Every structure is written in C-alpha cells, then in structure tokens.
C-alpha positions in Angstrom: -19.6 -44.6 -2.2 -16.6 -43.0 -1.8 -17.3 -40.8 1.2 -18.5 -44.2 3.4 -15.4 -45.9 2.6 -13.3 -42.8 3.6 -15.0 -42.7 6.5 -15.1 -45.9 7.9 -10.9 -45.8 7.3 -10.7 -42.5 8.9 -12.9 -43.7 11.6 -11.3 -46.9 12.4 -8.0 -45.6 12.7 -9.1 -43.4 15.3 -8.4 -44.8 19.1 -11.4 -45.8 21.0 -13.7 -46.0 17.6 -16.9 -48.0 17.9 -17.4 -50.4 15.0 -21.1 -50.2 15.1 -21.1 -46.4 15.5 -22.8 -44.8 12.6 -21.7 -41.1 13.6 -18.5 -39.5 12.5 -16.4 -36.9 14.3 -15.2 -33.5 13.2 -11.5 -35.3 12.2 -13.6 -38.1 10.3 -15.3 -35.5 8.4 -12.3 -33.1 7.7 -10.4 -36.6 6.4 -13.5 -37.4 4.2 -13.4 -34.0 2.6 -9.8 -34.1 2.5 -9.7 -37.3 0.3 -12.3 -36.3 -2.0 -10.7 -33.3 -2.7 -7.8 -34.9 -3.6 -9.3 -37.4 -5.8 -11.4 -34.6 -7.4 -8.0 -32.3 -7.9 -6.5 -35.5 -10.0 -9.5 -35.9 -12.1 -9.5 -32.0 -12.8 -6.0 -32.0 -13.7 -7.0 -34.4 -16.7 -9.4 -31.9 -17.9 -6.9 -29.5 -17.6 -4.7 -31.5 -20.0 -7.0 -32.1 -22.2 -7.9 -28.5 -22.5 -4.3 -27.6 -22.9 -3.5 -29.8 -25.6 -6.7 -28.6 -27.4 -5.1 -25.2 -27.3 -1.6 -26.0 -28.3 -2.8 -27.8 -31.2 -4.1 -24.5 -32.6 -0.9 -22.8 -31.6 0.6 -23.6 -35.1 3.0 -20.9 -34.5 4.4 -22.1 -31.3 4.0 -18.5 -29.6 1.7 -19.8 -26.7 -1.3 -18.1 -28.4 -4.4 -19.0 -30.1 -6.1 -16.3 -32.5 -9.2 -15.1 -30.6 -11.3 -16.3 -33.6 -10.0 -20.0 -34.0 -10.4 -20.0 -30.1 -14.2 -19.2 -30.4 -14.6 -21.5 -33.6 -13.0 -24.6 -31.6 -15.4 -23.7 -28.6 -18.4 -24.0 -31.2 -17.6 -27.0 -33.1 -16.0 -29.1 -30.3 -15.6 -27.5 -26.8 -17.9 -26.7 -24.1 -15.3 -24.5 -22.9 -13.8 -21.7 -24.8 -16.8 -19.5 -24.6 -15.8 -16.7 -22.6 -16.6 -13.2 -23.8 -13.9 -10.9 -24.9 -14.3 -8.5 -22.3 -14.2 -11.4 -19.7 -10.8 -12.9 -21.4 -9.4 -9.4 -21.3 -10.2 -9.1 -17.4 -8.5 -12.7 -16.5 -5.5 -11.4 -18.5 -5.5 -13.9 -21.0 -6.0 -11.9 -23.7 -3.2 -10.4 -26.0 -4.2 -7.3 -28.0 -0.6 -6.1 -28.8 0.2 -8.6 -31.7 0.0 -7.3 -35.2 -1.7 -10.5 -35.8 -4.8 -9.6 -34.1 -6.3 -10.4 -30.4 -5.0 -13.7 -29.1 -5.8 -16.2 -26.0 -2.7 -16.7 -23.9 -2.5 -20.3 -23.4 -0.9 -20.3 -20.2 -2.6 -17.7 -18.5 -6.1 -19.1 -20.0 -5.3 -22.2 -18.3 -4.6 -20.6 -15.2 -7.7 -18.5 -15.2 -10.2 -18.8 -12.4 -13.1 -19.6 -14.9 -11.0 -23.1 -15.1 -11.4 -23.3 -11.2 -13.9 -26.3 -10.8 -14.4 -25.8 -7.1 -14.2 -22.4 -5.1 -14.7 -22.3 -1.6 -13.7 -19.5 1.3 -10.7 -21.5 2.1 -9.6 -23.0 -1.2 -9.5 -23.5 -5.1 -9.1 -26.4 -7.2 -7.6 -25.1 -10.4 -5.5 -26.1 -13.4 -1.7 -26.8 -12.2 0.9 -24.2 -13.3 3.3 -25.8 -15.2 5.6 -23.1 -14.9 6.2 -24.2 -11.4 8.2 -27.0 -12.6 10.1 -25.2 -15.1 11.1 -22.7 -12.1 11.6 -25.2 -9.6 14.0 -26.9 -11.9 16.0 -23.8 -12.7 16.3 -22.8 -8.9 17.3 -26.4 -8.0 20.2 -26.5 -10.5 21.2 -23.0 -9.5 20.8 -23.3 -5.8 20.7 -19.3 -5.1 17.8 -16.7 -5.5 19.5 -14.7 -8.5 22.3 -15.9 -10.9 24.4 -14.6 -14.1 22.8 -14.9 -17.2 25.3 -17.5 -18.5 24.4 -19.5 -15.5 20.7 -19.5 -16.4 21.3 -19.9 -20.0 23.7 -23.0 -19.1 20.6 -24.8 -17.2 18.1 -23.5 -20.1 19.7 -25.7 -22.3 19.2 -28.5 -20.8 15.4 -27.9 -19.8 12.5 -29.2 -22.1 9.3 -27.9 -22.5 6.3 -29.9 -21.9 5.1 -29.2 -25.4 8.2 -28.1 -27.3 12.2 -28.8 -26.9 14.6 -25.9 -26.3 16.8 -28.0 -29.0 14.7 -27.3 -31.7 12.7 -23.9 -32.2 13.7 -22.0 -28.8 17.3 -22.7 -29.5 17.8 -19.6 -32.1 15.5 -17.4 -29.9 17.9 -18.2 -26.8 20.8 -17.3 -28.8 19.5 -14.2 -30.0 16.6 -11.6 -28.4 16.0 -13.8 -25.1 19.6 -13.7 -24.4 19.8 -10.0 -25.0 16.6 -9.5 -22.5 18.3 -11.3 -20.0 21.7 -9.3 -20.1 19.6 -6.3 -19.9 17.7 -7.8 -16.9 21.2 -8.3 -15.0 22.5 -5.1 -16.1 19.5 -3.3 -13.9 20.4 -5.3 -11.0 24.3 -5.6 -10.7 24.6 -8.4 -13.0 22.4 -10.8 -11.2 19.1 -12.1 -12.8 16.4 -12.3 -9.5 14.5 -15.8 -10.4 11.5 -14.5 -8.5 11.1 -10.7 -10.3 8.4 -10.2 -12.7 11.0 -9.3 -15.2 12.4 -13.0 -15.3 9.0 -14.4 -15.1 8.3 -12.3 -18.6 11.3 -13.7 -19.6 10.3 -17.3 -18.7 7.0 -17.0 -20.7 8.7 -16.3 -23.9 11.1 -18.9 -23.2 8.5 -21.2 -22.6 5.3 -19.7 -24.2 2.8 -22.7 -23.4 4.0 -23.4 -19.8 4.4 -19.8 -18.2 1.9 -17.3 -17.9 2.7 -13.6 -18.9 2.9 -11.9 -15.7 0.6 -8.6 -15.8 1.7 -5.9 -13.6 -0.1 -5.6 -10.1 -3.9 -4.2 -10.7 -3.6 -4.9 -14.5 -6.1 -7.8 -14.0 -9.1 -8.4 -12.1 -8.9 -10.8 -9.2 -12.1 -12.7 -10.4 -13.5 -15.9 -9.0 -15.9 -18.4 -10.6 -19.3 -18.0 -9.7 
C-alpha cells in the first residue's frame, strides 16, 4: 500500500503529469524506492536498539563485552539472533579472545557486523547505526580541529555521556588513570597532539565508550563479509 501512495505523491509533483496515467517514470520509481528504504531503515533501527539492549543487559561488568557462553544461551532462550558461529564472529571482528575471562563478544563490533545488515545490494546496505559517530562528532564540534592536546580531549570527555552509562560514574576513575596515560602516549607519538581520526584514538574511544565505539582492528585483520 505504501508504494502506490508514494508513487502518486512523486508523480503528481512532476510537471505535466496526467492524473489518469498508471505508468511511472524512472524518477517516480527512484523516489518510491528511496522512500521505502528510509521507512524501513527507521524500522530496522528500532530492531538494532532492541538487540543492543539485550546485549547491554548481559554486560554486567560494563566492559562492552558479553561472555560467549552467555551470548549463546541468551540466543537459545529468547533471541532469534545471537546464533553466529564462533568462527564467523571471529571473521566479523566481534570476538575478543584476549581476556582472562574467556572468549567474549564485543557489543559494538557485533552490532556493526554485516550479519546485522537487513538489506544488502550492489549499491548500499541498511545496517545498524554506529553510535560512536555521535560521540566523535560531538568531540570534533567542541574541539574544532582534526587533532588536539590530551587536556582538551579530557575536558570534552568529562561532559560527554554514553547512551548506556555516564562518565560521571564508572568511567571517571578510568579517565583519571589508565585512559589518561594512554591518551598522553598517543600524543607523545604525534608531537603532543592526538589525531582524532587515527586508529589509536579510535581504540582509545572504544575503551572510553565500550558499548558505543567498536574496537578498530588493523587493516586486513577482519574479513569484509556481506550478508547473504
């Protein structure tokens, strides 16, 4: 029902359109597809939010990670998602195998994985929104430059809130300790400035906002998979 309505709206706005005409031009069809895609993207965003909420609920340590066993048990109990094989999660870059706690699923990497793209075509994908973009956009807008001193970044970070946690709570001590030191190390390697678009800062953002910012793997470390 949506397609005909969109078609009539698009076509009627075209000069010389005949109201009795039942055929549509390429421009009409293009407008219809674009409208449907936007509507479906909005729907899929709500699905992504629901998926993330389920994962966050399992992240009791606020690390942005879910134990693999808990990930699979939740899938068996309630979710049609959360069924990717261990090998596939590894290829997607969503599996952390470095922790003494055992294998864990990295929440933002999993959310951003191509397995969660609902529409795939030659020209575009409809995937889950990257929440880290909002964090980085706010940092960039407040700093107004492509790089900054650690003190500038920390001042901005102190006023930023995660979508699921607040810096005033569990992140405050981290920012005063290890994360502050890591930021200074990045600056030392770049003449006292931290490049905001570098991999090291992206990695730093992941640990500052573990539920929003994906862990940036090195180029070639993650397979460029697309949903089938």
